[in-house]
N, C-alpha and C positions, 0 to 999 in steps of 0.2 A: 472548111476542110479541117479534119482532125490531123494534127501533125505529131503530137506527143500525147500518149495515153498512160494514165496511172491505173494499174490493176489493183483494186482494193481487195485482194484475196491472196491465196497461197496455193502451193502444191499443184495438183494436176490441172485444175481449171486455170490457174495463173499461167502455167506453161502453155496450155492450149491457146489462151488469148494472145500471149506473146508470139506464138508461132504464126497466127493469122496476121497480126500486125506487121511482122517481118515481111510477109508476102505482099502486104499492101503498102509497104514503105512508110509505116508509122513507127516513130520512136516509142519505146516503152519504158515505164518507170515501175519498179517493183517496190513493195514494202515488205519488211520482214521483222519478226520478233527476234529476240536474242536466241531463242531455240532454233530459229530458222536462218541464222546468219550465214551458214554455208549451204543452204538449200538450193536445189537446182533452179527454182523460179527466180531467186535473187541473183544467181550467177548469169542466167540467160537473158535477163532484161538489160537494156542499155544503161540504165541507172537504177540504183537501189537506195531506199531510205530506211533507216533503222527506226523501229518502234520499240522503245525500251520496255523490257519485261518479257515474260514467257506466256502467261495466261491470256486467252482470247479477250477477256474483259479489259485487260490493260493494253491491248495491242490492236488486233484486227476488228474489235468491236468499238474502238474509239473513233467515231466519225470526225471529231474535231482534229485529231492527229492526222487522219487520212487526208483531209482537205488541206491542212498545213503542208503535208508532204507533197501533194500535187502542186501547190503554188511554189514551194521551195525548189522543186525540180523542174519547173517551167512547163508542166503538163497543161494541156488545154482541154482534156476530157478525162472522165473517170468511168471505168467499167467495173461493176461490183462482183462479177462472176455469179456464183450461187452460194447460199449459206451466208453466215455472218450478217452483213448489213444490206444484202442484196434486195430485201423486200421491206426496208425501212424507209417510209416516206420522208421522215425528218432528215435522214441522211441525203436523200435525193434533193431535197430543198436546199440543204446546206451547200451541196455541190453547185447547184444552179445559182444560188445567191453569191457564191464566190466567183461567178463569171465563167464557170467551167461547163462543158457539155456533159450531160448525164446520159450514159448509154443504157437506157432502160425506159420503162413506161413513165407517164406523168405521175407525180406524187399522189394526185387525187385518185387515179386508178388503183394505185397500190393501197391506199387507205381503204378504198371500197372493198378490197379483197382481204385486207389484213386480218379482220375478224371473221371467222367462219360463220358465226351467227348472223352478222350483218350481210355477208356475202350471199347467204341463202335467201335473205329477204329480197335482195336485188335480183337474184336469179329467178325467184318466184314471179316477180313482176314482169320479167323478161320472157316468161313462159318456158324456162328451162326445167325439166323434170327433177323432182327432189324427193328425198325421204323426209317424212314428218318427224320433227323433234318430239321427244318424250320428256315430260316434266318428272324429275326424279321423285318428287313427293307423291306422284300419282301412279308410279310404275307398279305393275302387278306381275304375277308369275306368268300370265299369258303373254306378256311383252318380251319375255326372255327368248334368246340371249340379247343383251344390250351392249352397246358400244359407248363408252365414256371418252370424250375427246376434249382436248384443250382448244379454246376458241382462237388463241394466238399460236403462231409458230407451226411446226410440223415435224417431220422426221420420226414420227412415232412417239415423241415425248408427250407425256401427259395423257396417254391413250391406254384404256383398259377394256378388256372383254369381260362382261359379267354374266355368269351362267346360273348363279344362285342368288335369289333375292336377299337372303341374309347377308351376303357378302357386299351388297351395294354400298352401304354407308362407308365401310372401310376403303373400298376402291375409289369412291368419290373423294374422300379426304386425301388419299395417296395421289390421285391424279391432279388435284388442286395444288398439292405441295410440289410435285414435280414440275407442273406448268409454271408456277410462280418462280421456282428456282431457275428453270431453263429460259423463260421468256419475260420474266418480270410481270407476268399477268396470270393470275390464278383462275380466270374465268373458264368454266367448262360447260359443255352441253352434252346431251345424250340422245341417241337415236337407235333404231333397231339394228342389230348386228346381223348381216345377211350371210347365212351359211352358204358355202359353195359359190360365192360371187367372184367375179374376175375384176381386176383393176385395169381399166382401159382408159387411155388418155389421148387427147388430140393436141398436136402442136399447132399453135396459131402464130401468125405474123401480121402486124398491121402497120401501115405507114402513116405519115402525117397528112395524106391526101385522101383518106377515106377508104383505101383498099384493104381488105382483110383476106389473108390466105389461111386455109386449113390444110396442113401438110400430113394428111392421113392419120392413122392410128398407131398407138404403141400399146403392147400388152406388158404390164409390170406386175403380174400376179404373184410371181415367186418372191416372197418377202420374208424377212425375219424381223420379229418385233415391230411389224408394220413399216419396215424400211426395205426398200427394193434391193434385190440381189441379182436377178436376171431379167432383162428386158428385150423386147423384140419389136420389129416393125416390118410389115404391117401386123396388127393384131390378128391372129389366125382364127378361122371359124366363125366370122361374123357375116351375117347375110347383108345384102345390099341395102335393105331398108334400114337396118340398125346402123350401118356405116353412115348412111345419109342423115339419120337422126342425130348421131354423134357430131358430125361435121356441122350441121345446121345449128345445133345447140351451142357448140363451141363458138361459132361465129356470132351468134346472138349474144353470148356472154361477153365477148370482146367489145361488141358495139355498145352494149348496155352501159359500159363504164368508160367509153371513149379511149379505148386501149391503143397503145403504140408500142412497137418493138416485138420482142419474143415473149411468148407466154404459153402456158400449158393448162388446159382445162381437163380436170380429172373426173372420171365417172366410175361408179360401181355398175357392173352389168350382172343382172341376176341370172340364175340358171335358166329362167324362162325367156331370157333375151331382152329384158327391159333395162334401160339405162337410167341412172340417177346421178345427179350432180354431187360431187364430193367437195371440190375446192378448185380455185384457180391459183396457180403459182405464177407470180408476176416477175418472172426471171427466166433465164436459160435453165434447162433441166440437166441433171447429171447424165441422163440417158440420151441426150440430143444426138450423139454420133450415129445411132441406128437410123434416125431420120435423114441425117446427112448422107449416109451411104446409099440409101435407096433413091433419094432425090437428086444426088449429085450436086449438093449445095454445101457451102460453108456458112453455117448459121451465125457464127461470130461475125463474119464479114457482112452478112445481111444486117445484123444489129448495128454495126458501125455505119453502114450506108444509110439506114433509116435515121440514125441519130444525126447524120449530116443533112437530112432533108430529102434524100433521093426517093423517088416513088418506086413502088413495086410494079412489076408487070401486071397486066390485068389478070392473068392466070398463072399459077405456079407450074413448074415442069411436071411431066408425068413420072410417077415412080417406076422403078425397075428392080426386080429381085426381092431378096429377103435378107435382113440383117438381125443378128442376135448379139447382145452385149452381156458380159458377166463382170460383176464387180469383185475384184480380188481384195479381200480384207485380211488384215493382220488380226485374226481372231481364231478361237478354237470353238467350232460349233458344237462339239461333243461335250463341252463344259460350259453350258449356258452362254455360249457366244462370247466367252471371256476374251477381252482384247489382249493383244500380245505386243511386247516391246522388244527392242534389240537392234542390232545392226543388220541392214539389208545388204548383205555381201554381194549378191548377184540376182538380177531380175532380167531374164532373157526369154522372150517368147517369140518364136520365129513364125513368119508367114501370116501374121494377123496384125490388125491395127491395135496398137497399145498406147493408150493415153495414161501416162503414169505420173505420180507425184515425186517419189524418191528416186534417186539414182544409186548406182552401185556404191556401197560404202557409207550411205546415209544412215543416221540413227532414226529409228521409229520411236517417238516419245509418247507421253501420256496426255498431252495437252489438246490434241486435235483428233479429227475423225480417223478411224482405223483403215480407211480405204487406201490401198496401195496403188491400184491401177484399174482401168477399165479395159477389157479385152473384147474386141469386136470382130466378128466374122461376117462376111457378106458373100452371097452366092445366088444363083438364079432361082433356087427353091429353098423352102424352109428346111427340108430334110438335109440338104447339102450344107447349109449354113450352120445348123446345129452340129452336124458331124465334124465340120472343120473346126468349130470352136472347141468341142470336147477333145479332139485330137491335139490341137495346139496347146491347150492347157495341160494335157497329160504329159506332153513332151517338154514342157517348159522347165527351165532351170531357175528355181526359186529358192535361193539360199539365204535364210534369215529367220525371222520369227515364224512361228506356226501360222499358217494361213488356212482359208476355207477352200483351197484348190481342189481337194479330193471331193468335198461336198458338191462343188460346182460340176465336176466331171460326172459324178454319179447322178446328179439331178438332170443334167442334159441328156443322159442315156437312159433315164427312167422311162419305162413304157408309157406311163401316163403323159409325161412331158412330150415324148416323141410323137404321141398321138394328139397333142395339143389339148389334152383334157386336164388343164390345171386351173387352180383357183387360189385365192389368197391364203387358204389353209394348207396348201401343198407341202411346204417345208415342215410345218409343225406336225402334219399327219405322217410324214415319211422320215422324220428326223432320225429315228433309231437306225433304220436301214441305211440311210445316207451317211451316217457317221460311225457305223459299226467298225471296230478295229479289226485288223486282220487276225485270224486265229493263230495259235501258237505254231501250227504245222503248215501255215500258208507258205507255199513253195516260193513265191516271188519274194516275200520278205526274208525268208531263210537264205535264199541265194544272195540277196543284197547284203545281208549281214556277213555272209562268208566273203563276199567281195570286199567289204569294209575291213575285215580281219586281214585278208591277204595284202590289201593296200597299206594297212597300218604296219604290217611286218616289213614291207618294202620301204616304208617311210622312215624307219628307225635310223639313227645316225650311222654313217659309214657304208651305206649300201643303197643301191637303186632298185633292187629286186628282192623278192622273198627269198629265192634260192641263195642269193649272195649273202644275205644276212644270216642264214642258217648254215653257211659253210658248204653249200652244194647239196645236191640230192642225197638223201640218206637211205640205206637199206638195212640199218641195224635197228632192233627194237628200241623204241623210246617212248616216253610219255607224249601224248598229243599236246599240241599247242592249244591254249585255251584263251579265248577272248569273249567278253560278255558285252552286250549292247541292249539298250532300252529304246524301243521304237517310240518316235514322237510324232504326233500325240498318240495317246492310247496307253502307253506304259508297258506293252508286251515285251518281256525280256527274251533275248535270243542268246543262247550259249553256243558258241562256235568252237568245235574241237576238230582239229585236222593235223595230218602229218604230211610232210613232203618227202617222198622216197624216190629211189632211182626209177621206180615204175610210175611215178607221177603223184598226183594229189590223192590222199585218202582222207575224205571228210566224213565224219560220223553221220549216219543217216542219209548220206547222199552218194550211193555207190556208183551212180552213172554220171558223175561230174568229173571233168578233166579241165586242167588249165591249158589255155591255148596261148601261143605267141601272139601278142597284141598286134604286131606288125604283119606277120605272115599268115595268121589264122590257122596255123598248124599246131600240133602238140608242142608244148614249150620245151625247149632244150634247157639243160642246166644253166643257171644264171639269168634266165629270161622268163621267170615264172609269172611275175606281175609287176607293174610299175606303180608308184605311189598314186597316180591319178587315173589309171586305166587297168581294168581287169577284164579279161575275156575268158569265158567259160564255155565248155562244150557240155550241154546238159542232154544226155541221151540222144546225141547226134544233132542237137539244135544249138547253133552258135549264139551266145548272148553276151552283150557288151555292157559293162558297168563303168560309168565315170564316177570316180570317188574324190570328193573334195573335203578337206578337213579344216575346221575353224575351232581351235581350242579342243574341247572334248566332243564337239558336234561333228557328225559325218553325214554329208549329203551324198546319196547314191542315186545317180540319174540313169535311167534306161529308156529305150524307145517305148516301153510299155508303162512308164510312169516313174515317179520319184519316191525315194524313201529317205527318212531322216532318222538318225540314231544318235543316242548319247553313249559314248564309250564309258563303261562302268569301271571303277577302280577295282583291283583285285581284292583290296582290303578296305571295305567301307569304314568311314569315320563313325565310331560308336557314339560320339557325342552329338551327332547331327540328328537329334530326335526331339520332338516337341512333347510337352506335358499332355497326357490324355485329355481330350476335350478342348484343346486349344483351337481357337479360330484364327487362322493366319490370313493375312491379306493375299487374295488370289492374284492380285495384279497391283502395280503401282497406281495410285490414284488419290482422290481427296474424299474424306468423309463428309458427306453432305447432310446426312440426318442420322440421329441416334434415337432408337425407340425409347419410350418412357419406361425404362427398367433401371434397376439399381442392383449393386452387388448384394447378394443375399436373397434376391427374388427367385422364385421358382419359374422356370420357363419350359415350354413344351417343344418337342421335336419339330423342326421346321419353322419355329416362330422367328419372324424377322427381328434382328437386334440392331442392325445399322445398315446404311446404304452408302456404297462407294460410287463415285463418278470417275470414269476414265474414258478418254476418247469419245466424249459426248454421249455416253451411255451410262445409265444407272444400273447397279448390280446390288441385289440384296444379299446380305450375309446373315445366315439363319443359324439357329441352334442345331447342332448335329444330333442331339438326343435330348430327351426330357431329363431335367436335373436342376441344379442350382447354379446361378451365375456367381462365380467366385472371383472373377476379375473382369474389369471393363476399362480398357486403355484408350478407347476411341472417343474423340471429342469432335464436334462439328467444326469443319474447316481444317482439321489436321491432314497433312499430306503424309502418305505412308508409302513405303517401298514394298515390293512383293516379298511375302514371307514375314512381314511385321506382325507381331502378336497384337490382336485386336481385343480378344476377350477369351475367357475360359469358362466352360460349363462342366461342372462335375456331375456326371451321370448318376441316376438313381435317386433314392429318397434323400 
């Protein structure tokens, strides 16, 4: 029996495992880097052990330190979660060699699947359908498009889609460099890139007595940079023959390597309905909650019971209903998925299952994955589950860094997704419409900006309402009050001009808007125009409520129809806050991982990569903004930079 468990991970999955252990009566031990010293997973476990340092390489990727922490804290088992060392056979062996229980598959099974090239050889012998690899030296135009992939690791790292044969050598070199940097292994391979394919996976569980379960299918086709964003179970639109093929192939894959515990077998499904093996993840998946919800199981509890030697029932329970999960990321999809940092002041999503990493007030840093939370809706039908999830996200209070919330809502409500006509290219194909900023005359944004202005007026020292600050309602001619806000993200500026008179609010461009008493819902009396946190407006007879929260110069305006974020702009901008033309500034805090072979004085072309930044486990290319001459280069490999740091300067022209 496991009595005390060390969770060799952090954030959302660590909190998830601790929650199950608490239900089972198992004591928990957390580990934390210095950056995570006050993180929720460290606070919620019974015991916490410090791993000195901030970077993953110095902390969560140090198997020796994790084993020492388990022994020092008196744990008798280790759960690796997902990511970090969860699929490292050497770490599993070290845990077992220390006399601890490893909550995961045998190291030999992990090794069999660790290399995608070796895994495909094993699957071919087991009769699992595969795509044939292509030798880069023999690739022709007829083979296009091609997919270059890292043999080790996952998460989209070291993966490239090649559509032009001339681009293949550079993409191969780039994929090798990224794979070596991310996984310490630069081996890559290449296979056909299947246009219009879906990403469908099968959850498997195997005990130590020979029983193998397949727990239905999940569709994970909505991806950005080959990383999943929205997942659901069961995968919609598959006929019974294809479902049976997927289940049988997944079970064959597990048996072929003597699997034990939780694993996921991933497939590409072609538009013609044929399945091809992609890889097997020898761990719990991020998207496991959708399977839990439709099967009524706790998959972490199942992992622990299998690790203790308990047998599975002969057959799994029958599934019921439909579940959809959205990953809430601290990133800006409209700006090349740029990761965002800052304080998560408030994360409140009502009526849905939320598995989150940070808690209110936590800092979102640059060292780890940008995922903030997984939001899961379950309902009797797919249409209801999708609607519940979109509605819950739209009404959520998310106060902090820019997130992908708006993209998630729009994707869930897209006609193609609602009709289950999605594939792995969905987000790339529709990105422009999914991230389009509201237009300057967008009524919802304009009303939200007006509410922010009224709340700001009420927030000024010495008053609790707008009217109180202005000395009561006025009926004498005066200049309008002026406030300016910039919508985030997107940058659209909203200039709000209004007067408060004895006859009520006069807002320029909004003749049908009145201020209502927040408590009574009637026309506001003098002294009760708006409160710092709540503004109620009558818009052509329709009552609309705005909750306004201020954090420094940021204004979060939440409504039942969605949230808005603004930056309050100063009346007199700082004239010195300008960069030299052609300056390349760091778009995010991060680490310079590579610098192109260029030198000051070289001529560069528009869009030419100059350096690569890594932040939150993702690489971002910094390119020349225009053709010209490189006049300064301040980036060096390994340098850590803050957002806005000057990296290089390109003087445009000849």
